[in-house]
Wavefront OBJ file of the C-alpha trace (Angstrom):
o trace
v -0.702 -99.986 -129.153
v -1.951 -96.611 -130.262
v -0.212 -93.362 -131.284
v -1.074 -90.336 -133.617
v 1.884 -90.775 -136.010
v 4.025 -93.936 -136.647
v 7.370 -93.211 -137.917
v 9.328 -95.771 -139.807
v 12.965 -95.061 -139.599
v 15.423 -93.358 -137.149
v 17.514 -91.600 -139.753
v 17.620 -87.759 -139.780
v 14.114 -87.457 -141.432
v 12.340 -89.779 -138.970
v 14.073 -88.415 -135.773
v 13.507 -84.700 -136.873
v 10.034 -85.226 -137.614
v 9.400 -87.005 -134.348
v 11.275 -83.938 -132.537
v 9.136 -81.453 -134.510
v 5.895 -83.100 -133.784
v 6.815 -83.446 -129.998
v 7.400 -79.880 -129.763
v 3.823 -79.392 -131.135
v 2.309 -81.868 -128.565
v 1.750 -84.502 -131.152
v 2.561 -88.094 -130.119
v 4.694 -90.272 -132.261
v 6.480 -93.582 -132.144
v 9.802 -94.339 -134.092
v 10.494 -97.756 -135.467
v 14.132 -98.524 -136.485
v 15.554 -101.858 -137.663
v 19.048 -101.066 -136.488
v 20.627 -100.586 -133.012
v 21.150 -97.127 -131.381
v 24.872 -97.881 -131.604
v 24.651 -98.782 -135.389
v 22.820 -95.566 -136.486
v 25.036 -93.354 -134.531
v 28.355 -94.940 -135.744
v 27.380 -94.850 -139.396
v 29.794 -92.263 -140.842
v 28.183 -90.020 -143.625
v 29.333 -86.525 -144.755
v 26.960 -83.605 -144.025
v 26.699 -80.224 -145.671
v 23.754 -78.255 -144.164
v 21.890 -75.696 -146.092
v 21.246 -72.290 -144.258
v 17.539 -73.288 -143.894
v 18.374 -76.584 -142.221
v 20.778 -74.824 -139.812
v 18.002 -72.321 -138.965
v 15.387 -75.081 -138.377
v 17.725 -77.073 -136.141
v 18.284 -73.833 -134.132
v 14.681 -73.065 -133.837
v 13.963 -76.679 -132.754
v 16.514 -76.536 -129.902
v 18.895 -79.078 -131.354
v 21.627 -76.874 -132.971
v 23.806 -76.210 -129.887
v 26.569 -78.879 -130.723
v 26.323 -78.209 -134.319
v 26.995 -74.511 -133.744
v 29.877 -75.305 -131.622
v 31.538 -78.047 -133.499
v 30.325 -77.590 -137.206
v 32.363 -75.638 -139.763
v 30.493 -72.761 -141.281
v 31.628 -71.981 -144.903
v 31.000 -68.658 -146.713
v 32.390 -69.956 -150.123
v 33.172 -72.841 -152.239
v 35.976 -73.386 -154.819
v 35.707 -74.902 -158.392
v 39.080 -76.191 -159.665
v 39.879 -76.652 -163.367
v 42.854 -76.154 -165.643
v 45.175 -76.259 -162.530
v 43.540 -73.303 -160.909
v 40.943 -72.734 -158.068
v 38.158 -70.254 -158.529
v 36.180 -69.195 -155.401
v 32.448 -68.838 -155.537
v 31.517 -66.379 -152.507
v 28.309 -68.068 -151.489
v 27.425 -65.706 -148.745
v 28.209 -62.516 -150.896
v 26.011 -63.680 -153.692
v 22.993 -65.185 -151.711
v 22.159 -62.448 -149.370
v 24.462 -63.481 -146.366
v 23.393 -67.155 -146.306
v 26.048 -69.945 -145.877
v 26.403 -73.649 -145.290
v 27.591 -75.593 -142.225
v 29.724 -78.648 -142.612
v 28.372 -81.100 -139.830
v 28.489 -84.904 -140.245
v 25.161 -86.587 -140.624
v 25.870 -89.218 -137.852
v 26.502 -86.227 -135.443
v 23.246 -84.825 -136.046
v 21.637 -88.266 -135.473
v 23.217 -88.364 -132.113
v 21.844 -84.916 -131.237
v 18.319 -85.847 -132.427
v 18.428 -89.320 -130.488
v 19.647 -87.497 -127.331
v 16.912 -84.952 -127.685
v 14.162 -87.516 -128.339
v 15.084 -89.743 -125.450
v 15.549 -86.768 -122.978
v 11.944 -85.714 -123.688
v 10.753 -89.314 -123.182
v 9.848 -89.867 -126.833
v 9.694 -93.589 -127.713
v 12.292 -95.044 -130.124
v 12.076 -98.824 -130.636
v 15.339 -100.100 -131.895
v 16.216 -103.432 -133.609
v 12.522 -104.074 -134.705
v 11.996 -106.664 -137.639
v 9.530 -107.283 -140.277
v 7.791 -103.826 -140.332
v 4.615 -103.756 -142.386
v 2.424 -100.793 -143.034
v -1.134 -101.874 -143.505
v -4.657 -100.376 -144.172
v -2.959 -97.203 -145.432
v -6.239 -96.188 -147.253
v -8.424 -96.345 -144.159
v -8.895 -94.011 -141.188
v -6.762 -96.169 -138.909
v -3.621 -97.505 -140.667
v -1.327 -99.955 -138.720
v 2.180 -100.977 -138.370
v 2.842 -104.583 -137.646
v 6.322 -105.643 -136.630
v 8.450 -107.838 -134.216
v 10.086 -105.960 -131.362
v 13.674 -106.439 -130.134
v 12.549 -109.634 -128.195
v 10.889 -111.011 -131.358
v 7.339 -110.629 -129.970
v 4.603 -109.593 -132.715
v 3.307 -105.963 -132.149
v 0.772 -103.878 -133.833
v 0.752 -100.105 -133.629
v -2.479 -98.212 -134.790
v -1.881 -94.788 -136.060
v -3.704 -91.810 -137.367
v -0.936 -91.301 -139.952
v 2.237 -93.142 -141.091
v 5.462 -91.384 -141.956
v 7.918 -93.616 -144.108
v 11.426 -92.238 -143.392
v 13.146 -95.458 -143.846
v 15.420 -94.717 -146.776
v 15.769 -96.033 -150.395
v 15.751 -99.618 -149.405
v 12.988 -99.511 -146.777
v 9.560 -101.051 -146.853
v 7.561 -97.845 -147.113
v 7.766 -97.128 -150.843
v 6.826 -100.578 -151.771
v 3.655 -100.268 -149.649
v 2.181 -98.007 -152.089
v 0.500 -100.024 -154.839
v 2.558 -100.150 -158.079
v -0.353 -98.673 -160.115
v -0.588 -95.686 -157.822
v 3.025 -94.626 -158.115
v 5.405 -93.467 -160.798
v 9.143 -93.504 -160.696
v 11.677 -91.459 -162.392
v 15.407 -92.473 -162.358
v 18.782 -91.867 -163.896
v 21.883 -93.921 -163.200
v 25.289 -92.235 -163.799
v 28.249 -94.075 -165.288
v 30.457 -93.408 -162.407
v 30.770 -93.362 -158.576
v 32.552 -91.726 -155.878
v 35.420 -93.358 -153.925
v 34.984 -91.872 -150.448
v 37.958 -91.654 -147.954
v 38.402 -90.440 -144.381
v 42.041 -89.131 -143.784
v 43.842 -88.126 -140.697
v 45.624 -85.005 -142.026
v 45.481 -81.297 -141.664
v 43.196 -79.333 -143.882
v 44.416 -78.350 -147.535
v 41.693 -75.670 -147.970
v 39.331 -73.697 -145.473
v 36.579 -74.373 -147.950
v 35.414 -77.330 -150.094
v 37.096 -77.749 -153.498
v 35.206 -79.411 -156.362
v 37.861 -80.420 -158.976
v 37.248 -81.133 -162.706
v 40.026 -83.111 -164.404
v 40.388 -85.405 -167.281
v 41.290 -88.277 -164.935
v 38.002 -87.670 -163.106
v 36.510 -85.492 -160.612
v 37.752 -84.855 -157.096
v 36.413 -83.372 -154.034
v 38.211 -82.020 -150.969
v 36.328 -81.248 -147.696
v 37.138 -80.946 -144.114
v 35.374 -82.963 -141.361
v 37.458 -81.346 -138.533
v 40.875 -79.558 -138.269
v 42.444 -83.177 -137.964
v 40.081 -85.120 -140.268
v 39.601 -84.751 -144.030
v 36.864 -86.068 -146.259
v 38.070 -86.654 -149.717
v 36.305 -88.239 -152.900
v 37.639 -89.356 -156.182
v 35.475 -90.274 -159.276
v 35.550 -93.906 -160.045
v 34.025 -96.956 -161.619
v 30.688 -97.643 -159.719
v 31.450 -101.259 -159.653
v 34.927 -100.733 -158.380
v 36.083 -102.263 -154.968
v 37.937 -100.488 -152.341
v 40.467 -103.309 -152.313
v 41.509 -102.172 -155.789
v 42.746 -98.793 -154.202
v 45.911 -99.233 -152.236
v 47.119 -96.104 -150.494
v 49.812 -95.167 -152.753
v 47.285 -95.327 -155.809
v 44.777 -93.062 -153.934
v 47.344 -90.277 -153.257
v 48.921 -90.485 -156.718
v 45.387 -90.074 -158.204
v 44.460 -87.193 -155.803
v 47.669 -85.361 -156.404
v 47.343 -85.493 -160.164
v 43.561 -84.492 -160.250
v 44.485 -81.360 -157.962
v 47.905 -80.433 -159.606
v 48.318 -76.885 -160.704
v 50.571 -73.880 -160.661
v 49.071 -72.347 -157.622
v 50.886 -74.782 -155.243
v 47.776 -76.644 -153.746
v 48.896 -79.966 -152.370
v 47.231 -82.209 -150.002
v 48.999 -83.342 -146.831
v 49.032 -87.054 -146.821
v 47.979 -88.931 -143.782
v 46.453 -92.371 -142.459
v 43.530 -93.405 -144.483
v 40.957 -94.977 -141.963
v 37.879 -95.396 -144.143
v 37.227 -96.303 -147.841
v 34.040 -96.927 -149.731
v 32.600 -96.653 -153.193
v 29.378 -94.806 -153.534
v 27.073 -95.155 -156.446
v 25.607 -92.077 -158.256
v 21.889 -92.032 -159.093
v 18.897 -89.819 -159.273
v 15.474 -90.960 -158.189
v 12.026 -89.433 -157.645
v 8.878 -91.067 -156.621
v 5.432 -89.337 -157.405
v 3.284 -88.825 -155.608
v 4.992 -88.955 -152.183
v 1.816 -89.990 -150.326
v -0.779 -92.603 -150.602
v -3.683 -92.679 -148.222
v -2.479 -91.931 -144.799
v 1.209 -92.898 -145.620
v 3.501 -89.866 -146.269
v 7.113 -90.551 -147.471
v 10.066 -88.286 -146.665
v 13.702 -88.252 -147.395
v 15.530 -90.968 -149.251
v 12.135 -93.243 -149.298
v 10.935 -90.846 -151.904
v 13.916 -89.359 -153.643
v 17.685 -89.750 -154.143
v 20.111 -87.200 -155.573
v 23.797 -87.505 -156.551
v 25.883 -86.094 -153.696
v 27.579 -83.460 -155.857
v 24.948 -80.763 -155.046
v 25.043 -81.660 -151.149
v 21.154 -81.911 -151.190
v 20.149 -85.397 -149.887
v 20.017 -84.490 -146.227
v 18.701 -81.002 -146.748
v 15.854 -82.373 -148.838
v 14.870 -84.908 -146.130
v 14.858 -81.836 -143.575
v 12.583 -79.901 -146.162
v 10.103 -82.704 -146.422
v 9.709 -83.199 -142.662
v 9.298 -79.511 -142.128
v 6.403 -79.384 -144.578
v 5.057 -82.684 -143.141
v 5.311 -81.380 -139.618
v 3.586 -78.117 -140.388
v 0.597 -80.013 -142.205
v 0.240 -82.529 -139.309
v 0.265 -79.593 -136.729
v -2.426 -77.877 -138.624
v -4.614 -81.055 -138.751
v -4.162 -81.689 -134.928
v -4.587 -77.948 -134.048
v -7.294 -76.858 -136.500
v -8.760 -80.117 -137.859
v -7.696 -79.029 -141.427
v -6.288 -81.413 -144.026
v -5.555 -79.038 -146.969
v -1.806 -78.952 -146.096
v -1.618 -82.796 -145.804
v -3.564 -83.198 -148.957
v -1.075 -80.984 -150.731
v 1.949 -82.395 -149.071
v 3.347 -84.283 -152.123
v 2.765 -81.355 -154.479
v 4.552 -78.976 -151.953
v 7.557 -81.264 -151.289
v 7.905 -82.259 -154.945
v 8.373 -78.702 -156.156
v 11.626 -78.308 -153.982
v 12.677 -81.983 -154.810
v 12.841 -81.383 -158.573
v 14.642 -78.088 -158.089
v 17.312 -80.022 -156.082
v 17.238 -82.784 -158.734
v 17.917 -80.233 -161.339
v 20.814 -78.495 -159.432
v 22.408 -81.824 -158.545
v 22.316 -83.153 -161.995
v 23.738 -79.852 -163.388
v 26.732 -79.904 -160.835
v 27.273 -83.513 -161.644
v 27.088 -82.971 -165.328
v 29.559 -80.124 -165.263
v 32.191 -81.481 -162.906
v 32.556 -85.186 -163.852
v 34.511 -86.564 -166.693
v 32.383 -88.519 -168.842
v 34.809 -91.017 -170.460
v 32.353 -92.348 -173.033
v 31.848 -88.856 -174.512
v 33.575 -87.283 -177.410
v 36.203 -84.413 -176.910
v 33.560 -82.035 -177.858
v 31.573 -82.682 -174.684
v 34.619 -82.026 -172.388
v 35.172 -78.650 -174.106
v 31.547 -77.802 -173.272
v 31.991 -78.656 -169.758
v 35.244 -76.384 -169.528
v 33.117 -73.565 -171.214
v 30.622 -73.872 -168.548
v 33.096 -73.928 -165.741
v 34.721 -70.762 -167.152
v 31.216 -68.931 -167.398
v 30.243 -69.878 -163.839
v 33.556 -68.651 -162.436
v 33.544 -65.334 -164.517
v 29.988 -64.412 -164.534
v 28.356 -63.033 -161.506
v 24.894 -63.937 -162.484
v 25.996 -67.607 -163.165
v 27.803 -67.740 -159.868
v 24.840 -66.355 -158.032
v 22.676 -69.109 -159.543
v 25.153 -71.679 -158.173
v 25.371 -69.870 -154.810
v 21.592 -69.578 -154.294
v 20.892 -73.127 -155.094
v 23.865 -74.503 -153.011
v 23.123 -72.707 -149.765
v 19.504 -73.669 -150.323
v 16.480 -71.462 -151.679
v 13.843 -70.293 -149.083
v 10.766 -72.350 -149.194
v 8.755 -69.356 -150.573
v 10.956 -69.316 -153.748
v 10.142 -72.904 -154.694
l 1 2 3 4 5 6 7 8 9 10 11 12 13 14 15 16 17 18 19 20 21 22 23 24 25 26 27 28 29 30 31 32 33 34 35 36 37 38 39 40 41 42 43 44 45 46 47 48 49 50 51 52 53 54 55 56 57 58 59 60 61 62 63 64 65 66 67 68 69 70 71 72 73 74 75 76 77 78 79 80 81 82 83 84 85 86 87 88 89 90 91 92 93 94 95 96 97 98 99 100 101 102 103 104 105 106 107 108 109 110 111 112 113 114 115 116 117 118 119 120 121 122 123 124 125 126 127 128 129 130 131 132 133 134 135 136 137 138 139 140 141 142 143 144 145 146 147 148 149 150 151 152 153 154 155 156 157 158 159 160 161 162 163 164 165 166 167 168 169 170 171 172 173 174 175 176 177 178 179 180 181 182 183 184 185 186 187 188 189 190 191 192 193 194 195 196 197 198 199 200 201 202 203 204 205 206 207 208 209 210 211 212 213 214 215 216 217 218 219 220 221 222 223 224 225 226 227 228 229 230 231 232 233 234 235 236 237 238 239 240 241 242 243 244 245 246 247 248 249 250 251 252 253 254 255 256 257 258 259 260 261 262 263 264 265 266 267 268 269 270 271 272 273 274 275 276 277 278 279 280 281 282 283 284 285 286 287 288 289 290 291 292 293 294 295 296 297 298 299 300 301 302 303 304 305 306 307 308 309 310 311 312 313 314 315 316 317 318 319 320 321 322 323 324 325 326 327 328 329 330 331 332 333 334 335 336 337 338 339 340 341 342 343 344 345 346 347 348 349 350 351 352 353 354 355 356 357 358 359 360 361 362 363 364 365 366 367 368 369 370 371 372 373 374 375 376 377 378 379 380 381 382 383 384 385 386 387 388 389 390 391 392 393 394
C-alpha cells in the first residue's frame, strides 16, 4: 500500500491532522491500535483554548462543540475561604475558553473522517516505523485480521501518545528528553449533580488542591490532590465528599451538591518534552512529544497547535515543493511547547500543597495568589496564557 502521510494514532492529534490534510487534498492513512468504540468511550476532560475553537470551526468540525460545549469568560482562584474571579475575556482582548470533553471531539473527528471516505484502520497491532531517514519511510503492522501489512509513505506523523511506538523509533543518540515528576497526583471524579459554579474553580488549601468544573448541567468533573500512588479503592464516597467540602469551605457559602459518583481514577502529574520533535521523515505531535500537568489545561491544545503547524508545512510541500516549514517544524512547535510547559508548571506550583516543604514555601504560595488576584498585570498574564496565546506571539 502507498499513501502520502502515514499517521500513527487516532487521538485528537492524529484525527485532526488527517482532517486538515484531507481539506488540502493530501492523502493519509490513520492506524490505531484500539477499536472505534474504545477511543470514543474513553472519558477525558477538555478545556479548549480560543485558537483551538477557531481552528475547529474553520475546519468544519465545530458545529456540535458550539451547540453542546460550555463557553467560559472567566475562571476562579480560591484560597483563604474566598473565590477570586479572573475575567479571562476582559483581560485577553475578548478571548475565552470552551469546556468540551476530549472524547466528544474524537467522535466529531472520526465522523468527519469516515463521512469523507478517509481511511482509519482500527485494532491494528505491532506497528513499526521503518526507514525514517530515507525518502520512502514505511509502516509495518498487522491489521485487524492479523495479516502483515506494509504502508509506504512520503512522511510519517507519530500521534500515538506518550506510550506509543513513535518516540522510541528515533535513535536514542538523536533525541534529548526533559522531564519532571511531581510528588502528587489528581484523583478525578465524574458526578451526577447540579453545578456549584458557572466557571471553573481552582482551590488552594492546606489539605491539598481541588478543582471544580462542569461537564454538563447534570454532570460535574471534580479533582482532588492525592498521593500519585494512591488507589481509587481507598476513596469511598464519604471520604471524597468530606475532603471536597473541607478544601472548598469558606465564609462565602460555596458548597457542592452531592450526587452519584460514577467514575474515579488517579492521574499522575509530570512534565515531559522531547527535543527535537522530528527525525528524518518522522514528525511527532501531541503527547508523543510532550506532556504537561493538567493544571494549565494545555495538553489537548498543544496537540492541536502541533498539527496545525505540521499540516501547514505539509501543505506547503505538496503545494509548492518547499520543505522549509517541514525543516523548521520542531523549532516552531517547541517554542509554544515550552511556553505551555512554563505556564503549566507555574499554575501547578502555585496551587498545589507541597507537603514536604517548610511553612515558608506555603506563605510564598499565598503571597503569589494574593498578587495574581489583586494585580491587573499579573491577572492578565494568567488570562492570556490560559485562553491561549496567538501563534504569532510565541
